[in-house]
Backbone as CSV, one residue per row, in Angstrom:
resi,resn,N_x,N_y,N_z,CA_x,CA_y,CA_z,C_x,C_y,C_z
1,MET,-33.098,-20.495,-8.111,-32.901,-19.256,-8.755,-31.765,-18.656,-8.030
2,PRO,-31.003,-18.016,-8.448,-29.645,-17.810,-8.003,-29.754,-16.473,-7.327
3,ALA,-28.902,-16.438,-6.084,-29.047,-15.285,-5.390,-28.607,-13.872,-6.140
4,SER,-29.291,-12.691,-5.717,-28.757,-11.633,-6.667,-27.435,-10.989,-6.306
5,ARG,-26.737,-10.799,-7.455,-25.435,-10.244,-7.317,-24.994,-8.792,-6.878
6,ASN,-26.684,-8.076,-7.117,-26.447,-6.682,-6.488,-26.292,-6.471,-4.860
7,THR,-24.982,-5.695,-4.428,-24.779,-6.064,-3.163,-24.887,-4.309,-2.796
8,THR,-25.979,-3.265,-3.312,-25.923,-2.307,-2.645,-27.091,-2.247,-1.822
9,ASN,-26.685,-1.847,-0.641,-27.704,-1.847,0.436,-27.737,-0.284,0.939
10,PHE,-27.268,0.722,0.364,-27.294,1.690,0.569,-28.634,2.663,-0.309
11,LYS,-29.502,3.309,0.718,-30.681,4.018,0.141,-30.444,5.570,0.329
12,SER,-30.485,6.445,-0.359,-29.895,7.872,-0.301,-31.236,8.596,0.249
13,CYS,-31.004,9.178,1.304,-31.932,10.267,1.684,-32.352,11.363,1.083
14,ARG,-33.505,11.701,0.189,-33.255,12.676,-0.669,-34.179,13.862,0.329
15,THR,-34.652,13.884,1.552,-35.050,14.700,2.326,-34.140,15.487,3.352
16,CYS,-32.754,14.403,3.418,-31.928,14.989,4.532,-30.747,15.266,3.330
17,LYS,-30.557,16.826,3.427,-29.374,17.446,2.315,-28.034,17.156,2.825
18,ARG,-27.933,16.766,3.916,-26.241,16.590,4.936,-26.034,15.304,4.842
19,SER,-26.833,14.080,4.600,-26.740,12.904,4.637,-25.954,12.319,3.501
20,ASN,-24.982,11.918,3.552,-24.116,11.158,2.209,-23.792,10.159,2.723
21,GLY,-23.571,9.028,1.728,-22.760,7.780,1.953,-22.364,7.133,0.747
22,ALA,-21.882,6.037,1.195,-21.181,5.107,0.152,-20.852,3.700,0.280
23,GLU,-20.922,2.899,-0.267,-20.405,1.139,-0.159,-19.480,0.974,-1.290
24,LEU,-18.462,0.184,-0.922,-17.322,-0.066,-1.154,-17.186,-1.743,-1.355
25,LEU,-17.260,-2.185,-2.550,-16.982,-3.997,-2.693,-15.710,-3.918,-3.279
26,VAL,-14.712,-4.321,-2.376,-13.457,-4.909,-2.443,-13.111,-6.391,-3.198
27,ARG,-12.711,-6.477,-4.544,-13.076,-7.859,-5.036,-11.669,-8.204,-4.896
28,ALA,-10.729,-7.501,-5.301,-9.423,-8.230,-5.146,-8.431,-7.059,-4.782
29,VAL,-7.155,-7.129,-4.209,-6.238,-6.328,-3.810,-4.674,-6.467,-4.329
30,SER,-4.277,-6.004,-5.045,-2.848,-5.837,-5.239,-2.031,-4.640,-4.821
31,GLN,-0.703,-4.858,-4.988,0.045,-3.534,-4.704,0.323,-2.710,-5.688
32,PHE,-0.052,-1.573,-5.951,0.321,-0.683,-7.186,0.245,0.593,-6.293
33,VAL,1.483,1.657,-6.607,1.384,2.485,-6.020,0.733,3.904,-7.014
34,LEU,0.056,4.291,-6.973,-0.667,5.665,-8.065,0.164,6.918,-7.803
35,ARG,0.497,7.424,-6.358,0.914,8.291,-5.933,1.576,8.275,-4.507
36,ARG,3.096,8.829,-4.563,3.352,8.813,-3.387,3.154,10.271,-2.669
37,ILE,2.688,10.429,-1.585,2.383,11.797,-0.690,3.518,11.909,0.321
38,ASP,4.058,12.972,0.489,5.175,13.348,1.805,4.181,13.899,2.667
39,LEU,3.581,13.084,3.767,2.924,14.019,4.297,3.741,14.868,5.381
40,GLU,4.928,14.641,5.678,5.525,15.897,6.140,5.682,17.159,5.474
41,ALA,5.826,17.077,4.349,5.552,18.307,3.410,4.028,18.891,3.428
42,VAL,2.948,18.250,3.557,1.538,18.604,3.703,1.556,19.295,4.720
43,GLU,1.896,18.793,6.022,1.837,19.122,7.287,2.592,20.733,7.584
44,SER,4.007,21.077,6.747,4.549,22.141,6.687,3.797,23.084,5.946
45,GLU,2.936,22.720,4.762,1.944,23.759,4.333,1.043,24.605,4.919
46,LEU,0.583,23.923,5.994,-0.439,23.917,6.780,0.010,25.180,7.871
47,ALA,1.196,25.527,7.947,1.748,26.707,9.075,0.883,27.699,8.481
48,PRO,0.742,28.593,9.610,-0.084,29.759,9.459,0.710,30.850,8.080
49,ALA,-0.198,31.147,7.309,0.197,32.000,6.094,0.765,33.064,6.753
50,GLU,1.813,33.706,5.958,2.191,35.042,6.082,2.084,35.988,5.027
51,HIS,1.486,35.106,3.815,0.984,35.981,2.436,-0.207,35.437,1.791
52,GLU,-1.274,36.053,1.325,-1.859,35.752,0.590,-2.347,36.170,-0.909
53,VAL,-3.181,35.373,-1.417,-3.165,35.821,-2.753,-4.557,36.672,-2.907
54,ARG,-4.639,38.017,-3.508,-6.037,38.674,-3.453,-6.308,39.840,-4.538
55,TYR,-7.373,40.053,-5.242,-7.533,40.589,-6.319,-7.870,41.935,-5.640
56,MET,-6.797,43.198,-6.434,-6.934,44.281,-5.919,-7.278,45.140,-6.784
57,GLY,-8.104,44.829,-7.800,-8.746,46.032,-8.730,-7.746,45.767,-10.112
58,PRO,-8.643,46.687,-10.988,-8.338,46.633,-12.107,-6.728,47.348,-12.353
59,ALA,-6.441,48.179,-11.357,-5.001,48.897,-11.561,-3.781,47.726,-11.271
60,ASP,-4.193,47.079,-10.010,-3.023,46.117,-9.830,-3.243,44.682,-9.909
61,ARG,-4.538,44.222,-10.301,-5.010,43.152,-10.874,-4.793,41.985,-9.674
62,TRP,-4.419,40.782,-9.793,-3.976,39.858,-8.910,-2.668,39.996,-8.368
63,CYS,-2.778,40.137,-6.962,-1.347,40.275,-6.022,-1.164,39.223,-5.021
64,VAL,0.127,39.329,-4.789,0.683,38.563,-3.333,0.631,39.613,-2.148
65,ARG,-0.034,39.477,-1.046,-0.040,40.223,-0.449,0.604,40.069,1.094
66,ARG,1.550,40.708,1.702,1.950,40.393,3.096,0.571,40.694,3.974
67,ILE,0.267,39.503,4.730,-0.697,39.872,5.877,-0.260,40.587,6.722
68,ALA,0.908,40.656,7.511,1.197,41.418,8.565,1.233,42.973,8.523
69,ASP,1.485,43.420,7.475,1.614,44.963,6.964,0.753,45.419,5.726
70,GLY,0.228,44.412,4.940,-0.539,44.934,4.002,0.100,44.977,2.811
71,VAL,1.374,44.767,2.711,2.541,45.328,1.689,1.967,44.423,0.246
72,LEU,1.986,44.992,-0.689,1.626,44.328,-1.848,3.149,43.726,-2.271
73,VAL,3.234,42.436,-2.083,4.988,41.803,-2.733,4.783,42.007,-4.153
74,THR,3.975,41.604,-4.833,3.712,41.441,-6.155,2.420,41.855,-6.634
75,ARG,2.397,42.385,-7.902,1.363,42.935,-8.631,1.246,42.535,-10.073
76,ASN,0.022,42.810,-10.426,-0.287,42.736,-11.768,-0.187,41.309,-12.411
77,LEU,-0.573,40.313,-11.779,-0.304,38.979,-12.223,-1.870,38.899,-13.191
78,ASP,-1.574,37.978,-14.021,-2.911,37.661,-15.060,-4.093,37.008,-14.368
79,SER,-3.543,36.096,-13.414,-4.939,35.015,-13.006,-4.406,34.776,-11.426
80,LYS,-5.683,34.359,-10.824,-5.539,34.003,-9.682,-4.405,32.759,-9.158
81,GLU,-4.528,31.894,-10.634,-3.672,30.564,-10.578,-1.954,31.262,-10.788
82,ALA,-1.730,32.101,-11.376,-0.734,32.408,-11.646,-0.244,33.276,-10.230
83,ALA,-1.029,33.801,-9.592,-0.597,34.574,-8.154,-0.381,33.368,-7.284
84,GLU,-1.258,32.187,-7.235,-1.059,31.118,-6.452,0.496,30.523,-6.952
85,ARG,0.900,30.128,-7.811,2.136,29.476,-8.494,3.228,30.620,-8.121
86,HIS,3.170,31.878,-7.973,4.239,32.693,-7.434,4.157,32.713,-6.173
87,LEU,3.246,32.426,-5.344,3.275,32.505,-3.879,3.936,31.198,-3.573
88,ALA,3.587,30.205,-4.048,4.193,28.715,-4.083,5.496,28.658,-4.323
89,SER,5.911,29.585,-5.179,7.818,29.642,-5.411,8.389,30.160,-4.551
90,MET,7.594,31.605,-3.956,8.045,32.256,-2.739,8.230,31.291,-1.521
91,VAL,7.403,30.452,-1.276,7.474,29.722,0.006,8.623,28.685,-0.146
92,THR,8.768,28.094,-1.523,9.954,26.699,-1.698,11.065,27.581,-1.805
93,ALA,11.115,28.897,-2.209,12.760,29.500,-2.053,13.171,29.742,-0.988
94,SER,11.844,30.394,0.006,12.490,30.726,1.603,12.779,29.399,2.218
95,ALA,12.012,28.349,1.868,12.378,27.223,3.179,13.893,26.889,2.511
């Protein structure tokens, strides 16, 4: 009888909520670039934030707020995503 092809040896622990695991079987390798990420750009985004996106109630809705003095730089944006896009455009414009 041939050996089993199932190579999974990982058993999940249902009682341990913090335990996670995975097993990866690589059968072939080729060079194919799915996406290129510039790591220097990622590190620059991790700089201390000068602004934040915040919901300021029904009057001002989603806003971009300067953290240093609390001034609302932009008000009345429709969604959190719109405010985050606006903040990202502010950061790239100042760079």
